[in-house]
FITI-798234 format. One record per atom (N, C-alpha, C): x, y, z. Coordinates in steps of 0.001 Angstrom, whole numbers. Each point is the difference from the previous one (the first is absolute). Layout:
BEGIN
       u       v       w
       X       Y       Z
...
END
This chain:
BEGIN
       u       v       w
   39291   17372   30486
    -535    1351     465
    1175     939      31
    -293    1174    -540
    1067    1009      15
     -22     795    1323
    1096     749     158
     109     815    1181
   -1047    1147      44
    -695     216    1111
   -1037     988       1
     490    1414      36
    1344     179     169
     512    1326     117
     597     440   -1362
     873    -857    -520
     684     332   -1253
    -402    -907   -1199
    -741   -1030     294
    -465    -867   -1113
    1077    -960    -461
    1044    -303     656
     991   -1020    -463
    -547   -1399     196
     641    -934    -774
    -372   -1414     108
     539    -605    1257
    -727   -1066     532
     504    -585    1211
    1241    -843    -299
     934    -110    1049
    1164    -770    -161
    -214   -1429     242
    -839    -361     986
    -324   -1360     216
   -1356     -38     662
    -530   -1266     197
   -1387    -141     421
    -214     549    1429
   -1232     567     208
    -403     506    1266
     794    1256     536
     997     396    -719
     782    1096     477
     347     881   -1250
    -177    1240     188
     360     962   -1005
    1183     788     492
    1023     123    -835
    1113     841     384
     190    1110   -1000
     -79    1230     408
      90    1134    -875
    1302     731     338
    1039    -126    -803
    1211     712     276
     -79    1495    -172
    -977     523    -777
     -32    1448    -234
    -515     707    1274
    -984    -588     622
    -511     721    1225
     562    -564    1272
     893    -987     -45
     737    -556    1131
    -969    -497    1074
   -1070    -746    -388
    -928    -484    1014
    -279   -1483    -315
    -172    -766    1085
    -342   -1405     -75
   -1492    -126     411
    -792    -538    -872
   -1471     -35     182
    -388   -1516     -76
    -862    -396     830
    -599   -1253     -82
   -1407     152    -537
    -603   -1066    -423
   -1268      95    -668
   -1096     512     988
     100    -294    1297
   -1020     382     964
     140    1424     394
    1089     769    -449
     248    1340     434
    -512    1049    -954
    -686    -368   -1072
    -389     956    -973
   -1060     949     581
    -896    -606     817
   -1034     897     570
     653    1015    1027
     964    -470     788
     760     912     908
     714    1032    -716
     523    -395   -1252
     701     974    -763
    -920    1106    -522
   -1166    -371    -375
   -1055     966    -458
    -353     959    1135
    -180    -565    1132
    -337     833    1151
    1154     962     341
    1226    -526     -82
    1157     884     265
      34    1155   -1018
    -275    -338   -1244
      13    1078   -1032
   -1070    1003     299
   -1144    -485     483
   -1095     905     326
     423     919    1188
     597    -608     957
     451     882    1175
    1078     960    -488
     854    -402    -925
    1026     929    -546
    -687    1122    -708
   -1072    -342    -741
    -733    1030    -717
    -640     980    1016
    -600    -471    1028
    -590     883     975
    1044     877     673
    1163    -658     286
    1086     804     637
     436    1128   -1000
     111    -391   -1270
     403     987   -1007
   -1022    1136     -87
   -1299    -381      39
   -1001    1040     -58
      95     957    1206
     233    -565    1178
     141     793    1155
    1206     922       8
    1099    -570    -563
    1202     826    -231
    -151    1106    -982
    -854    -411   -1007
    -336    1050   -1029
    -739    1131     612
    -948    -396     857
    -759    1098     694
     888     901     854
     926    -682     692
     915     780     817
     957     920    -776
     318    -534   -1196
     971     750    -848
    -754     692   -1089
   -1168     507     376
    -795     686   -1072
     662    1235    -502
     805     612     795
     710    1155    -478
    1130    -305   -1038
     378   -1259      59
    1118    -468    -896
    -643    -416   -1258
     267     678   -1107
    -578    -342   -1336
     787    -957    -773
    1074    -489     699
     871    -933    -771
    -626   -1315    -269
    -858    -397     960
    -676   -1330    -161
   -1538     180    -246
    -460    -761    -834
   -1452       3    -251
    -752    -711    1120
   -1186     534     418
    -708    -658    1085
    -580   -1378    -408
     -10    -815     968
    -445   -1435    -221
   -1467       4    -207
    -488    -760    -968
   -1431    -126    -287
    -475   -1360     493
   -1004      66     912
    -545   -1279     567
    -544    -893   -1097
    -634     636   -1045
    -688    -817   -1005
     971    -780    -844
    1161     509    -131
    1023    -662    -866
     667   -1127     831
     404    -991    -703
     719   -1079     667
    1504     347      65
     645    -580     908
    1515     312      87
     679    -467   -1260
     844     923    -474
     765    -418   -1167
    1521     310     285
     822    -152    -972
    1421     167     191
     422    1419     410
    -784     988    -627
     354    1469     325
    -295     289    1453
   -1097    -460     540
    -352     267    1368
     942    -686     953
     328   -1209    -421
     988    -827     860
    1350     754     -50
     366     558   -1122
    1367     784     -39
    -120    1208     938
   -1135     660     -65
    -164    1171     930
      70    -385    1397
    -539   -1161     384
      74    -488    1398
    1439    -351     320
     715    -525    -956
    1415    -320     235
     819    1247     251
    -342    1083    -691
     725    1293     217
    -347     522    1433
   -1245    -117     332
    -395     427    1305
     730    -796    1141
      23   -1327    -288
     741    -840     937
    1459     390      74
     557     437   -1156
    1424     417     -32
     132    1265     824
    -935     922    -155
      89    1231     738
    -157    -245    1500
    -949    -910     292
    -163    -330    1425
    1261    -644     546
     604    -861    -854
    1273    -611     476
    1043    1056     203
     127     948    -919
     985    1026     153
    -270     886    1225
   -1269     301     245
    -355     760    1175
     368    -823    1279
    -354   -1268     -96
     371    -862    1158
    1476     -33     277
     832     -39   -1128
    1468     -11     124
     431    1378     668
    -628    1082    -547
     377    1248     604
    -427      77    1521
   -1233    -593     178
    -399      36    1414
     949    -887     887
     394   -1125    -615
     976    -799     788
    1313     699     240
     436     749   -1083
    1246     768     212
    -104    1028    1032
   -1261     693     -17
    -203     913    1012
     -80    -572    1405
    -606   -1220      33
     -93    -667    1260
    1421    -362     526
     772    -530    -982
    1416    -358     380
     785    1233     461
    -154    1071    -738
     678    1269     408
    -497     446    1355
   -1319     -81     188
    -528     397    1314
     461    -869    1154
     109   -1324    -456
     573    -948    1109
    1492     376     285
     708     317   -1108
    1397     404     274
     102    1277     768
    -867     957    -305
     -36    1261     809
    -352    -330    1421
   -1010    -884     212
    -361    -321    1362
    1128    -653     720
     698    -923    -759
    1156    -649     682
    1111    1009     368
     231     934    -992
    1003    1013     328
    -473     858    1208
   -1316     329      24
    -500     798    1090
     166    -717    1343
    -381   -1342     -52
     212    -771    1242
    1440     -22     364
     902    -116    -984
    1475      21     295
     423    1337     607
    -527    1032    -583
     293    1356     515
    -538     167    1431
   -1245    -499     196
    -572      86    1342
     836    -800    1027
     411   -1167    -469
     902    -767     866
    1321     672     308
     542     719   -1030
    1224     775     241
    -338    1158     946
   -1143     652    -170
    -382    1082     904
    -125    -418    1387
    -614   -1187     201
    -125    -562    1300
    1321    -320     567
     917    -528    -758
    1352    -300     463
     730    1253     432
    -104    1076    -926
     610    1251     301
    -570     627    1272
   -1356     -97      97
    -678     539    1230
     480    -717    1283
     167   -1318    -121
     449    -733    1175
    1456     355     314
     779     148   -1093
    1381     346     256
     186    1374     563
    -855     962    -525
     -65    1397     556
    -396     -17    1418
   -1034    -825     356
    -378    -127    1356
    1079    -483     909
     648   -1032    -456
    1150    -530     718
    1141     997     161
     280     745   -1151
    1026    1016      93
    -419    1153     962
   -1309     359     -61
    -477    1013     932
     174    -403    1424
    -325   -1237     268
     171    -517    1384
    1521      12     405
     862    -386    -957
    1443      91     361
     487    1426     206
    -635     926    -900
     374    1402     104
    -455     527    1339
   -1228    -329     406
    -497     469    1335
     841    -578    1119
     435   -1235    -148
     832    -586    1047
    1340     711      11
     591     273   -1172
    1264     796     -24
    -108    1391     526
   -1131     651    -376
    -226    1360     521
    -132     -50    1553
    -693    -964     492
    -112     -75    1488
    1354    -242     639
     760    -913    -628
    1360    -270     508
     880    1256    -126
    -120     703   -1073
     756    1188    -207
    -338    1075    1030
   -1295     117     202
    -473    1011    1000
     508    -378    1460
     -17   -1296     241
     457    -388    1273
    1522     212     166
     743    -330   -1051
    1437     237      97
     329    1447      -8
    -766     790    -781
     280    1450     -29
    -366     586    1353
   -1055    -431     655
    -284     468    1333
    1054    -328     937
     497   -1288     -87
    1085    -410     888
    1244     878    -263
     391     121   -1242
    1159     841    -314
    -146    1407     409
   -1223     557    -170
    -279    1318     469
     198     169    1486
    -573    -945     732
     134       9    1468
    1495    -101     362
     754    -865    -651
    1388    -127     300
     799    1335    -345
    -342     597   -1178
     613    1234    -335
    -333    1102     922
   -1247     120     439
    -437    1005     918
     702    -167    1298
      71   -1235     475
     664    -275    1248
    1489     350     -69
     600    -385   -1218
    1437     334    -156
     206    1432       5
    -928     751    -778
     130    1490     -26
    -140     614    1376
    -978    -516     734
    -183     569    1357
    1297    -233     886
     501   -1262    -164
    1178    -289     767
    1199     867    -441
     100     166   -1335
    1067     826    -525
    -222    1446     406
   -1214     458       2
    -266    1401     390
     352     174    1480
    -370    -977     819
     399      71    1422
    1502     -63     193
     604    -866    -765
    1488    -106      84
     655    1318    -421
    -527     577   -1128
     607    1244    -512
    -215    1173    1061
   -1214     -46     614
    -291    1059     990
     991    -201    1249
     188   -1276     363
     959    -203    1077
    1372     400    -359
     377    -351   -1300
    1333     309    -444
     214    1524     -27
   -1032     686    -529
      67    1473     -56
      89     621    1383
    -742    -616     899
      71     543    1406
    1381    -285     561
     547   -1215    -243
    1403    -245     448
     981     944    -596
    -193     245   -1367
     959     934    -648
    -150    1385     628
   -1240     409     259
    -217    1329     626
     718      75    1265
    -108   -1045     867
     584      35    1322
    1570      -5    -159
     495    -756    -982
    1393      35    -217
     486    1326    -467
    -771     695    -890
     408    1371    -409
     -33    1011    1156
   -1023    -181     856
     -50     886    1120
    1244    -293     923
     316   -1237     160
    1166    -343     820
    1264     563    -594
     112    -115   -1366
    1205     506    -662
      30    1524     196
   -1126     711     -75
     -22    1407     209
     487     375    1362
    -500    -743    1001
     439     237    1404
    1482    -317     169
     452   -1086    -648
    1423    -313      69
     861    1099    -713
    -516     501   -1103
     768    1036    -657
      40    1274     869
   -1077     280     689
     -17    1163     964
    1068    -159    1048
      35   -1253     605
    1063    -258     966
    1410      40    -622
      90    -607   -1279
    1320     -97    -573
     579    1424    -232
    -782     957    -490
     450    1304    -302
      -9     891    1202
    -520    -467    1169
    -124     755    1164
    -819    1266    -134
   -1114     -82    -635
    -923    1093    -252
    -723     244    1275
      28    1246     468
    -679     365    1204
    -229    1516       1
    -733     470     962
    -178    1460     104
     839     549    1193
     386    1226    -166
     808     652    1057
    -505    1407     177
    -143     409    1241
    -544    1314     247
    1069    1017    -396
    -419    1046    -690
     907    1041    -420
      97    1060    1092
    1241     412     262
     316    1051     989
     840    1062    -663
    -231    1151     343
     857    1160    -530
     239     933    1171
     957     865    -136
     298     972    1061
   -1105     923     259
    -789     254   -1054
   -1100    1032     156
   -1143    -551     735
    -417   -1264    -176
   -1216    -516     583
     275   -1209     867
    1179    -142     544
     285   -1148     837
    -768      46    1254
    -276    1218     560
    -735     102    1258
   -1510     179    -209
    -453     702   -1022
   -1352     277    -190
    -760    -955    -942
     794    -995    -565
    -607   -1013    -944
    -757     703   -1146
     525    1139    -515
    -566     686   -1049
     546    -533   -1390
    -901    -405    -844
     433    -543   -1320
    -685     833   -1067
     617     -25   -1169
    -506     806   -1099
    -193    -902   -1229
   -1149     168    -737
    -281    -765   -1153
     583     654   -1237
    -385    -561   -1206
     523     488   -1235
    -413    1522    -327
   -1148     319     495
    -515    1349    -310
     539    1042     997
     811    -372     956
     537     910     964
    -816     165    1235
   -1073    -736     134
    -913      73    1139
     581    -713    1216
     197     655    1112
     504    -641    1194
   -1110    -639     843
     317   -1206     510
    -934    -742     801
     660    -534    1247
    -675      91    1117
     524    -533    1207
    -563   -1368     280
     841    -977     229
    -398   -1377      62
     608    -582    1327
    -788    -711     739
     490    -729    1196
     685   -1252    -424
    1035    -337     749
     778   -1253    -248
    -853   -1186     318
     -73    -929    -940
    -715   -1249     258
   -1462     135     -59
    -529     928    -791
   -1439     150     -81
    -604   -1023    -962
     739    -817    -588
    -586   -1122    -822
    -307     417   -1410
     467    1201    -468
    -304     370   -1357
     852    -839    -997
    -717    -280   -1093
     711    -867   -1056
    1042     832    -713
     839    -714    -723
     955     631    -875
    -792     684   -1121
     347    1254    -234
    -754     788    -995
   -1035     891     544
    -537    -281    1267
    -974     871     529
     596    1386     315
    1123      47     636
     777    1193      99
    1361    -248    -582
     242     630   -1074
    1113    -417    -883
    1352     174     678
     150    1063     803
    1357     289     582
     200    -683    1305
    -852    -890     495
     166    -591    1320
     974   -1166     -45
      -4    -850    -987
     817   -1166       5
     786    -130   -1293
    1115    -639      42
     779    -434   -1206
    -115   -1410     -96
      68    -490   -1212
     -31   -1509    -335
    1498    -332    -322
     470   -1015     740
    1375    -371     -98
      96   -1351    -740
     957    -130    -961
     290   -1235    -644
    1471    -238     274
     263   -1104     773
    1336    -165     456
     367     987    1056
     952     861    -326
     348    1127     859
    -132    1329    -683
    -731      73   -1090
    -131    1179    -767
   -1469     412      -1
    -177    1340     -15
   -1368     490     -82
    -504     -13   -1413
   -1207    -500    -260
    -534      44   -1369
    -502    1396    -279
     531     683    -998
    -323    1330    -274
   -1395     155    -610
    -603    1185     210
   -1161     375    -729
     406     716   -1271
    -414    -565   -1158
     455     552   -1273
    -504    1408    -258
   -1031     412     700
    -519    1312    -135
     801    1007     811
     917    -432     901
     832     860     822
    1412    -447     -18
     527    -207   -1185
    1412    -463    -126
    1072     886     593
    -191    1301     -52
    1053     864     585
     150    -110    1448
    -964    -615     677
     107    -166    1459
     876   -1215     378
     462    -732    -937
     720   -1234     337
    1477     137    -597
     882    -620     675
    1434      41    -463
     243    -905   -1220
    1167     173    -580
     314    -891   -1216
     155   -1377     382
     696    -319    1103
     181   -1411     396
   -1270    -698     348
    -874     767     728
   -1275    -515     346
    -823    -411   -1273
     -58     916    -987
    -748    -310   -1240
     594   -1193    -713
    1304     -63    -173
     601   -1057    -755
    -174   -1406     665
     273     -62    1284
     -78   -1333     715
   -1499    -434      69
    -832     964     375
   -1446    -382     215
    -639    -448   -1310
     152     805   -1040
    -595    -367   -1315
     544   -1297    -597
    1278    -243     254
     518   -1322    -481
    -640   -1128     757
    -202      88    1262
    -631   -1050     757
   -1438     -98    -357
    -678    1143    -218
   -1385     -42    -444
    -113    -712   -1351
     934     186    -936
      -7    -690   -1218
     114   -1480     213
     933    -435     865
     101   -1435     307
   -1270    -567     580
    -557     787     971
   -1267    -436     619
   -1140    -148   -1013
      -7     981    -919
   -1059     -78   -1087
     118   -1228    -826
    1196    -309    -391
     228   -1211    -867
    -402   -1248     710
     495    -176    1300
    -384   -1222     704
   -1481     -46     316
    -644    1105     342
   -1486       4     219
    -681    -397   -1305
     399     541   -1142
    -660    -375   -1223
     154   -1442    -305
    1188    -585     346
     198   -1446    -202
    -846    -865     912
    -150     408    1250
    -842    -708     931
   -1475      -5    -358
    -403    1209    -465
   -1470     108    -392
    -214    -321   -1415
     985    -491    -733
     -64    -409   -1440
    -700    1195    -790
     651    1127      13
    -453    1272    -687
    1068     364    -909
    -369     381   -1254
     926     605    -907
     -40    1537     204
    1111     520     237
      57    1468     228
      23     786   -1321
    -627    1197     -22
     -89     757   -1239
    1354     461    -554
    1010      32     914
    1345     429    -522
    1009    -993     499
    1076     -97    -839
    1062    -923     323
     951     540     944
     313    -782    1048
    1064     423    1008
    1257    -760    -297
    1069     714    -288
    1335    -594    -345
     842      56    1223
     415   -1091     504
     822     -86    1144
    1482     354    -413
     845     349     966
    1414     386    -288
     706   -1126    -725
     766     342   -1054
     772    -916    -776
    1386     472    -173
     820    -702    -708
    1362     424    -255
     161    1293    -793
    -937      34    -974
     -27    1235    -864
    -549    1224     669
    -888    -241     992
    -661    1075     721
    -195    -419    1467
     550     798     896
      47    -496    1384
   -1216     587     860
    -995     510    -651
   -1141     596     737
   -1262    -580    -559
   -1066     123     792
   -1326    -451    -448
    -589     970   -1032
    -575    -534   -1080
    -566     833   -1053
   -1414    -531    -291
    -811     878    -529
   -1413    -368    -412
    -238     495   -1395
    -890    -644    -691
    -359     377   -1326
   -1155    -763    -546
    -482     357   -1184
   -1085    -637    -673
     463   -1390    -469
    -897    -955     -18
     376   -1340    -391
     467     -77   -1468
    -703     670    -956
     518    -181   -1375
    1057     977    -400
     376    1013     875
     995     998    -361
    1324    -376     707
    1080     553    -660
    1309    -131     579
     363    1110     873
    -793    1014     102
     293    1152     878
    -232    -361    1473
    1003     144     800
     -83    -262    1477
     296    1259     737
    -684     141    1111
     115    1192     882
     555    -426    1356
    1034     539     412
     689    -375    1253
    -706     727    1145
     -49    -644    1146
    -559     646    1209
    1168     356     960
    1157    -109    -432
    1194     347     819
     473    1467    -386
     -33     854     997
     364    1422    -281
    1418     207     500
     801     842    -735
    1390     261     310
     203    1120     918
   -1054     807     216
      72    1211     865
   -1329     149     645
     -52    1048     833
   -1282     285     662
   -1092     448   -1000
   -1147    -109     477
   -1172     346    -913
      68    1475    -368
     280     905     926
      27    1384    -280
    1089     337   -1034
    1199    -570     195
    1056     283    -961
    -289    -574   -1356
    -500   -1250       6
    -286    -695   -1292
   -1151     805    -708
    -948     411     694
   -1155     707    -656
     401    1442    -596
     950     634     696
     402    1294    -504
    1053     -71   -1044
     946    -881     164
    1134     -67    -930
    -170    -976   -1176
    -775   -1040     224
    -195    -972   -1086
   -1512    -340     -77
    -803     897    -507
   -1485    -267     -29
    -377   -1185    -918
     823    -228   -1066
    -356   -1120    -905
     313   -1324     728
    1105     -75     642
     352   -1251     794
   -1001    -209    1138
    -402    1132     652
   -1013    -156     998
   -1357    -483    -514
    -350     514   -1139
   -1277    -494    -642
      70   -1481    -317
    1206    -439    -466
     159   -1394    -322
     -88    -872    1300
     619     473    1076
     -81    -696    1262
   -1413      -5     557
    -678    1175    -174
   -1452      95     515
    -891    -976    -789
     340    -230   -1275
    -858    -979    -741
     269   -1391     509
    1244    -374     395
     169   -1240     697
    -738    -138    1329
       3    1148     752
    -765     -45    1272
   -1471    -196    -324
    -521     641   -1045
   -1406    -158    -363
    -381   -1448    -374
     930    -667    -754
    -235   -1395    -398
     -36    -867    1300
     896     281     951
      28    -844    1207
   -1348     272     787
    -450    1211      72
   -1262     329     648
   -1163    -684    -637
     -11     -75   -1387
   -1073    -644    -704
      10   -1516     277
    1143    -571      84
     138   -1466     283
    -587    -294    1419
     383     823     940
    -610     -91    1367
   -1530     150     -29
    -477     918    -843
   -1429     184     -83
    -713   -1204    -535
     625    -659    -958
    -585   -1284    -557
     -46   -1082    1110
    1076    -107     800
      -5    -909    1126
   -1042     297    1019
    -200    1316     234
   -1022     381     941
   -1356    -296    -372
    -279     162   -1332
   -1327    -400    -486
    -213   -1488      84
     950    -801    -184
    -168   -1485     193
    -124    -369    1442
     421     903     977
    -171    -314    1372
   -1307     644     559
    -859     468    -959
   -1341     547     452
     110    1416     474
    1038     772    -355
     157    1349     448
    -460     930   -1102
    -836     955     307
    -462     913    -997
     878    1254    -156
     384     281   -1148
     810    1181    -297
    -814     954    -912
    -333    1193     478
    -860     841    -689
     629    1260    -597
    1268     312     419
     603    1268    -453
    1449    -212    -244
     596     881    -775
    1425     -56    -250
     818     263    1273
    -547     773     961
     708     206    1215
     241   -1291     740
   -1030    -865      38
      77   -1290     625
    1034    -940    -691
      78     143   -1289
    1011    -767    -722
    1391     470     327
     224    1265     164
    1322     491     315
     404    -286    1429
    -915    -148     871
     349    -343    1414
     273   -1506     122
    1121    -430    -463
     328   -1448      24
     231    -500    1350
     348     850    1022
     156    -471    1340
   -1365    -443     527
   -1024     765    -238
   -1297    -420     525
    -498   -1226    -824
     319     -10   -1303
    -456   -1250    -781
     649   -1207     502
    1239      26     321
     728   -1211     552
    -608    -380    1285
    -232     998     915
    -612    -331    1285
   -1364    -643    -153
    -764     481    -894
   -1380    -568    -242
     154   -1384    -544
     952    -270    -931
     213   -1273    -561
     368    -971    1092
     830     313     903
     462    -902    1078
   -1103    -263     962
    -925     968     170
   -1076    -200     999
   -1097    -783    -608
    -201     -37   -1304
   -1181    -540    -573
      93   -1534     101
   -1232    -591     249
     -68   -1496      34
    -905    -374   -1157
     -32     718   -1079
    -879    -315   -1136
     900    -130   -1233
    -298   -1014    -817
     673    -195   -1300
   -1076     -87   -1034
     -29    1027    -898
   -1059       0   -1046
     561    -682   -1246
    -701   -1131    -353
     465    -648   -1227
    -871     437   -1146
     676     600   -1052
    -722     478   -1148
     367    -859   -1134
    -987    -224    -894
     211    -776   -1216
     749     754   -1028
     -75    1327     -31
     682     768    -980
    1347     469     582
    1102    -325    -729
    1272     388     530
     168    1517    -271
     353     750    1019
     131    1448    -119
    1178     406    -889
     919    -896    -280
    1117     333    -815
    -241    -358   -1495
   -1112    -544    -286
    -334    -353   -1382
    -169    1180    -898
    -467    1114     587
    -246    1224    -761
    1049     970     272
      11    1083    -773
     967    1068     164
    -159     647    1390
    1001     117     855
    -126     560    1339
    -374    1462      -9
     251     729   -1076
    -330    1380     -65
   -1433     137    -460
    -949     -14     955
   -1432     -10    -375
    -436    1546    -171
   -1283     162      49
    -541    1385     -95
     443     812    1121
     -67    1322    -173
     534     956     988
    -849    -131    1306
   -1223    -461     -49
    -788     -60    1244
     459   -1107     869
     743    -963    -572
     471   -1126     854
    1144     442     907
     -94    -234    1328
    1065     483     919
    1288    -722    -269
      31   -1063    -705
    1191    -798    -306
     620     433   -1364
    -432    1114    -527
     551     479   -1235
    1397     449     197
     897    -573    -764
    1432     252     239
     341    1465    -168
    -496     633   -1109
     317    1351    -303
    -550     953    1125
   -1166    -303     499
    -628     846    1021
     849    -113    1300
     373   -1278     398
     827    -176    1147
    1352     752    -145
     639    -175   -1199
    1287     665    -171
    -117    1453      55
   -1027     618    -624
    -173    1456      78
    -317     451    1397
    -668    -839     765
    -377     335    1373
    1383      29     861
     819    -999    -136
    1259     -51     786
     865    1236    -342
     139     273   -1295
     853    1129    -424
    -541    1303     539
   -1308     229    -235
    -574    1326     477
      37      88    1467
    -212   -1036     777
     -12     100    1466
    1442     228     487
     999    -603    -667
    1394     193     371
     402    1509    -183
    -271     517   -1150
     336    1432    -230
    -818     894     854
   -1242    -385     324
    -797     830     934
     612      52    1399
     475   -1195     471
     594     -95    1352
    1312     821      21
     779    -147   -1124
    1296     741     -62
    -220    1560     -15
   -1025     365    -782
    -262    1404     -49
    -514     630    1286
    -690    -853     849
    -555     495    1293
    1117       6    1028
    1098    -640    -214
    1135      60     915
    -178    -827    1191
    -896    -948      51
    -346    -887    1153
     978   -1178     -42
     842    -138    1036
     949   -1096     131
     146    -452    1392
   -1151      73     734
      66    -316    1426
     144   -1489     299
    -247    -862    -944
     108   -1485     243
    1248    -565    -645
     940     762    -315
    1106    -516    -739
     857   -1010     747
    -168     -39    1311
     758   -1008     879
    -938   -1011     561
   -1077    -314    -780
    -997    -907     553
     472   -1447     100
    1025    -320    -785
     528   -1377      47
     887    -216    1164
     263    1008     807
     886    -123    1174
    -770    -131    1281
   -1334      41     -85
    -887     -98    1225
     136   -1324     644
    -432     -44    1237
      89   -1272     826
   -1164    -785    -361
     183   -1375     -91
   -1071    -943    -329
    -879    -214    1297
   -1286     296    -119
    -932    -300    1017
   -1138    -740    -527
    -673    -784     809
   -1264    -687    -392
     317    -997   -1127
    1163    -581      65
     379    -922   -1023
    -443   -1411     286
END
């Protein structure tokens, strides 16, 4: 019996081996083979129906028996199915790989999320610790600042008391005091006269302050009367020289005790110059306050030299004005600046030390003309008042430095 598929001869009894179709058939399987071919034909017909749009293959005819051409078409379909299955398997493998990568990424995300959560917890703990330490440090700093502020206030108060003590000691050291003025004209009637020539009757010991009635008292430094720079012709040459020199010493020591820079430099006597001089800090021009003759003679015979000395007097008055402002004394006019005797008396009486952050010597001491401490204004006032007194012929106080000391 030949092979029912390809028609080859049998190789041995009861078994047919067909090498062309690679199938092993037994004699009892011919019926099952026919059924299988029929099923394949039905499958091919159904595939043909499904692929009706494809004209590449001819539709399977149920009336015709399976032949080699139909079997070949089925093999091609099986090949296409196999290719599609391979593609599907490839897609499945790729999908599985993508899913595996996705799961790996999800695991990494979970790990990162957990690490972020742990880091956030550590950060919160560190922030809490930082806030706690910051609060502690802030409290310590605030306490230290309060303690320092209290200590500074106590130190400033101690410095203020020391400065006041130094001022009182300077007053005692220079023997600054007031002395009642007496003259032959008003010794009995206690009549005094001010700068404007107005006469006033004053009782002795009525408690008036220095400066209330200008002609009532003199201010003494050591054993010399401190002159009024607005009435220089009323004072002798020796009185002016000795008193102003001591006033310059007093001004320097007071500025040192109060830690004040004066607007003008005070040069003490040296080998090259035996008298006190004053001048601007950046300039080499110095003005002496020592006069070689009386004010009247100097003003008439040597007006240039007198103007130079008057400028030195004005510088000394401005320095005293700066000290007075630091002691809380108000100076509102150039007349008050020129009355250095009243200024020194008020400085010695004052129990106030005004501490200013701005050093008064940092700027040019010659300010605007409205400032009573303007050097040019004070200088012009001293010169004009001196010539005015000389022209009026008033010289009734020329022996004022010889009066008897009272109320010392």
